[in-house]
C-alpha positions in Angstrom: 18.0 0.6 15.0 18.1 3.4 11.7 18.1 2.3 8.6 22.3 3.5 7.9 23.8 1.7 10.5 25.2 -0.4 8.0 27.0 2.1 6.2 28.6 3.1 9.2 30.0 -0.2 10.2 31.5 -0.3 7.0 33.2 3.0 7.4 34.6 1.6 10.9 35.6 -1.1 9.2 37.6 0.9 6.4 39.0 3.0 8.9 40.8 0.0 10.3 41.5 -2.1 6.7 43.2 2.0 6.0 45.0 1.8 9.3 46.5 -1.3 9.0 47.5 -1.1 5.5 49.0 2.6 6.2 51.0 0.5 8.6 52.2 -1.4 5.3 53.3 1.6 3.4 55.9 2.7 6.5 57.3 -0.5 7.6 58.2 -1.2 3.8 59.7 2.0 2.5 61.2 2.8 5.9 64.8 4.0 4.5 62.9 6.6 2.8 61.4 8.4 6.3 63.3 11.4 7.2 61.9 11.1 11.4 60.5 7.5 12.0 59.9 8.7 15.3 57.5 10.7 14.2 55.7 9.1 11.9 55.3 6.0 14.2 54.0 8.5 17.1 51.4 9.5 13.9 50.3 6.5 12.5 50.0 5.9 16.6 47.9 8.6 17.1 46.0 7.6 14.0 45.1 5.0 16.0 43.7 6.4 18.4 41.8 8.0 16.6 40.4 5.0 14.8 39.3 3.8 17.9 37.6 6.9 19.6 35.4 8.1 15.6 34.7 3.8 15.6 33.0 4.2 19.4 30.9 7.7 18.9 30.3 7.1 15.1 28.3 3.8 16.6 26.1 6.3 19.0 23.9 8.4 16.7 24.3 11.9 19.0 28.0 11.8 17.5 26.6 11.6 13.9 27.0 15.4 13.7 28.3 18.4 11.4 30.9 19.6 14.2 32.6 16.3 14.8 32.5 15.1 11.4 34.4 18.7 11.1 36.9 17.9 13.8 37.2 14.5 11.9 37.6 15.8 8.9 40.6 18.2 10.9 42.8 15.3 11.8 43.1 13.9 9.4 43.9 16.5 7.4 46.4 17.1 9.7 48.3 14.2 10.0 48.4 14.3 5.6 50.6 17.8 6.5 52.8 15.8 9.2 53.7 14.1 6.7 56.4 16.4 5.3 58.1 16.6 8.6 58.1 12.4 8.1 59.1 11.4 5.7 61.5 12.6 2.6 60.1 13.2 -0.9 61.3 10.0 -2.7 58.7 8.5 -0.5 56.0 10.3 -2.3 56.7 9.3 -5.8 56.9 5.5 -3.7 53.9 5.4 -1.2 50.4 8.3 -0.6 51.0 11.3 2.4 51.1 8.8 5.6 47.5 9.3 5.8 46.0 9.4 2.3 43.7 6.1 1.9 43.1 6.4 6.1 42.1 9.7 5.2 38.9 8.4 3.2 37.7 7.2 6.3 36.7 10.5 7.3 35.7 11.6 3.8 33.0 8.9 3.7 32.0 10.0 6.8 30.9 13.4 5.7 29.4 12.0 2.9 26.6 10.3 4.9 26.9 13.1 7.2 26.8 15.9 4.5 24.7 13.8 1.3 27.2 14.1 -1.3 28.0 17.9 -1.8 29.9 17.2 1.5 31.1 13.8 -0.1 32.5 16.5 -3.3 33.6 18.9 -0.7 35.8 17.3 0.3 37.3 15.3 -2.6 38.5 18.4 -3.9 40.1 19.9 -0.4 41.8 16.6 -0.6 43.5 16.8 -3.5 44.0 20.5 -2.9 46.3 19.9 0.5 47.7 16.8 -1.3 49.5 19.1 -4.7 50.8 21.9 -1.6 52.0 19.2 0.2 53.7 18.0 -2.5 54.9 21.4 -3.8 55.8 22.8 -0.3 58.3 19.4 -0.8 59.9 19.7 -3.8 57.8 16.6 -4.8 57.3 15.9 -8.1 52.7 16.1 -8.7 51.9 12.4 -10.2 48.4 10.9 -11.9 48.1 9.2 -8.7 46.6 12.8 -6.8 44.0 13.2 -10.1 43.2 9.4 -9.8 42.9 9.3 -5.5 40.6 12.7 -6.3 38.4 10.8 -8.4 38.0 7.1 -6.1 37.0 9.8 -3.4 34.8 11.8 -5.0 32.8 8.5 -5.9 32.7 6.6 -3.2 31.7 9.1 -1.4 29.4 10.3 -3.9 27.9 6.6 -3.9 28.2 6.1 -0.1 26.4 10.0 0.7 23.4 8.9 -2.0 23.3 5.5 0.2 22.8 7.5 3.3 20.0 9.7 1.3 18.3 6.5 0.6 18.6 4.5 3.5 16.7 8.3 5.7 14.1 8.0 3.3 13.8 4.3 3.3 13.8 5.1 7.3 10.6 8.5 8.0 8.5 5.9 5.5 8.8 3.0 7.7 8.2 4.6 10.8 5.1 6.7 9.0 4.2 3.3 8.2 4.0 1.8 11.7 2.9 4.5 12.7 0.0 4.0 10.7 -0.3 0.5 11.5 -1.2 1.4 15.0 -3.4 3.6 14.3 -5.5 1.1 11.8 -5.7 -1.5 14.9 -6.7 1.6 17.2 -8.9 2.7 14.6 -10.4 -1.4 14.4 -10.6 -1.5 18.1 -12.4 1.5 18.9 -14.8 -0.1 16.1 -15.7 -3.3 17.4 -16.8 -0.9 21.3 -18.7 1.6 18.7 -20.3 -1.5 16.2 -21.6 -3.2 20.2 -23.2 -0.5 21.2 -23.6 3.5 20.0 -24.1 1.4 16.8 -27.3 -0.7 18.0 -28.9 2.5 19.6 -28.7 4.7 17.3 -30.0 1.5 14.7 -32.9 0.6 17.4 -34.1 4.2 17.8 -34.4 4.5 14.6 -36.3 1.8 13.4 -38.7 2.9 17.0 -38.7 5.9 15.7 -40.6 5.3 11.7 -42.9 3.1 13.3 -43.7 4.8 16.1 -44.2 8.0 14.3 -45.1 11.9 15.2 -42.0 13.6 16.7 -40.3 10.3 17.6 -39.7 9.7 13.4 -38.1 13.2 12.9 -35.9 11.8 16.3 -35.0 8.5 14.5 -34.6 10.4 11.4 -31.6 11.7 12.8 -30.5 9.0 14.4 -30.5 7.7 11.9 -28.2 10.0 10.4 -25.5 10.0 13.5 -25.4 6.4 12.7 -24.1 6.9 8.8 -22.3 9.0 10.0 -20.0 7.7 12.5 -20.3 3.7 10.0 -18.1 6.2 8.0 -16.2 7.1 10.8 -15.7 3.7 10.9 -15.3 2.8 8.0 -13.4 5.5 6.0 -9.2 5.7 4.5 -6.8 6.7 7.1 -4.3 9.6 6.2 -1.1 8.9 6.0 -0.3 11.8 8.5 -1.3 15.0 10.5 -1.4 17.6 7.8 -2.8 18.3 4.3 -2.0 16.0 1.7 1.4 17.5 -0.8 1.0 19.4 -3.3 2.7 16.1 -5.4 0.5 13.7 -3.6 -3.6 15.5 -5.3 -6.6 15.5 -3.2 -8.4 12.6 -2.0 -11.0 12.6 -3.5 -13.5 9.9 -1.9 -13.2 12.3 0.8 -15.5 14.8 -0.6 -17.9 12.3 -1.5 -18.0 10.7 2.2 -18.6 13.5 3.3 -22.6 13.7 0.8 -23.3 10.4 2.7 -26.1 10.2 5.0 -29.8 8.1 5.8 -30.4 8.8 1.7 -27.5 8.8 0.4 -24.9 5.9 -0.1 -21.6 6.6 -1.0 -19.3 3.5 -2.6 -16.0 4.0 -3.0 -12.5 2.0 -3.3 -10.0 1.4 -0.6 -7.0 3.3 -1.7 -7.1 7.0 -2.1 -8.0 8.2 -5.2 -6.0 11.1 -6.5 -7.0 14.2 -8.2 -5.4 18.1 -9.0 -6.9 19.5 -6.0 -8.9 21.9 -8.9 -10.5 18.6 -10.2 -11.3 17.1 -7.0 -13.0 20.2 -5.9 -15.0 20.6 -9.3 -15.5 17.3 -9.4 -17.1 16.7 -5.8 -19.2 20.6 -6.9 -20.5 18.2 -9.6 -22.0 15.5 -7.4 -23.6 17.3 -5.8 -25.4 20.0 -7.9 -26.7 16.1 -8.8 -27.6 15.5 -5.4 -29.3 19.0 -5.5 -31.1 18.0 -8.5 -32.6 14.6 -6.5 -33.9 16.6 -3.4 -35.3 19.7 -5.6 -37.2 17.7 -8.3 -37.8 14.0 -6.3 -39.9 13.2 -3.9 -38.2 13.0 0.0 -36.5 10.0 1.4 -35.6 8.8 -2.7 -32.6 6.2 -2.0 -29.6 8.2 -3.6 -25.9 5.4 -4.7 -23.0 7.4 -5.6 -20.2 5.1 -7.0 -16.2 6.3 -7.7 -14.5 4.5 -9.7 -10.6 4.5 -11.1 -10.1 3.5 -13.6 -6.5 4.3 -13.7 -6.5 6.3 -17.1 -10.2 8.1 -15.4 -12.3 8.5 -13.0 -16.2 8.5 -13.3 -18.4 9.1 -10.4 -22.1 7.8 -11.1 -24.8 9.5 -8.9 -27.6 7.3 -9.1 -31.4 7.8 -7.7 -34.9 5.7 -7.8 -36.9 8.9 -8.6 -39.7 9.6 -11.2 -37.1 9.6 -14.2 -37.0 12.6 -16.0 -39.5 12.6 -19.3 -38.2 12.9 -23.0 -37.1 16.3 -23.9 -37.5 17.6 -20.3 -33.6 18.7 -20.2 -33.7 20.3 -23.9 -36.9 22.5 -22.7 -35.6 23.4 -19.7 -32.8 24.7 -21.4 -34.7 27.3 -23.9 -36.0 28.0 -20.8 -33.2 29.5 -19.8 -33.1 26.7 -17.4 -29.1 26.0 -17.4 -29.4 23.5 -13.9 -27.8 20.6 -15.6 -26.3 22.0 -18.8 -24.3 24.8 -16.6 -23.3 22.4 -13.2 -22.9 19.4 -14.6 -21.9 19.7 -18.5 -20.1 22.5 -18.0 -18.4 22.5 -15.3 -17.0 18.5 -16.4 -16.0 20.4 -19.7 -14.2 23.0 -18.0 -12.6 19.8 -16.3 -11.9 18.3 -19.5 -14.3 15.1 -18.7 -18.1 15.1 -19.4 -21.1 14.4 -17.9 -23.8 12.5 -19.3 -27.4 12.0 -17.9 -29.1 8.5 -18.4 -33.2 8.6 -17.9 -36.3 7.2 -18.5 -39.8 7.9 -16.9 -40.5 5.6 -13.9 -37.0 4.9 -13.3 -34.9 6.7 -11.9 -31.7 9.1 -13.3 -28.0 7.9 -13.0 -25.4 11.1 -14.2 -22.2 9.7 -14.4 -19.3 11.9 -14.6 -15.9 11.2 -15.6 -12.9 12.8 -15.5 -9.5 11.8 -17.1 -6.2 12.1 -15.4 -4.4 13.8 -18.6 -7.1 15.9 -21.1 -5.5 18.0 -23.3 
């Protein structure tokens, strides 16, 4: 059942109530009916059309523009038949025969065509009422303006609620699909964990113990094991296709691609969204920090990458257990024209509006902290 179903039910109730009120008005002012038989014929037709619309709008395939246009055509037709059915004095005491009943078609137009349709129908009703009264020689009173205003407000409110209901239904469908994907991934994760990951872990350990060519095979098995664990434990996208521009880019995706046997990545469970250029720059800076580890540290040096979302800023820390950087070495490298840290890290973060700090002591490893405020001058 769609989220807009309560709106259609409310319109159906209003149509029935307004039809009853139209019958009461016709009976109350029957002495001013020029052709009573025509009035009752119109009211019977209104009743039949009410039953048809209640049946049709209860089924989604009928909630279309052409049927709404037919609904409005019937409402306008009953409105103009008033000129041949009643005397001019009748319009000074009561609205046209389809006056209140007309609002049912206007509200249906608001649900299907949203607020623009509601505004258009309300203005057309005001013009039609003025034309009807002018053709009959009846005075145009303030009741016409009040009717247009009320119809306009009701149509705008219903159109807005229809839009809210549609967006809520889409979000609910996405949530259901996401839950189904999560359950499927959990099922696959259990199966892979019980078989493939255990085999890869065993091959990695036995290969390292055996040495030689088996060690290389064990290393490759270890890398595949890490990639599978990352795939299984990674976040799920909200749906197919790239993220919308207003949502930004999830920084976790770029960092997780750097994970390997010797590089561990820790990130929040929820997306860390940044504008695409900022996410690309921060990911490139983290990659440059890992390149420095691979270039200056012994092979197989463990590295940890930590992503933190602080709300007003995002921090990426890259820490290794290498030999560290001797005091003054960075300044010396800068004087010698080696600008790897200065340009790849500090320069890149400075261009983005952030900071890059390098903390290192000989024998205690190195930590690079990349911090980027979400809002900066």
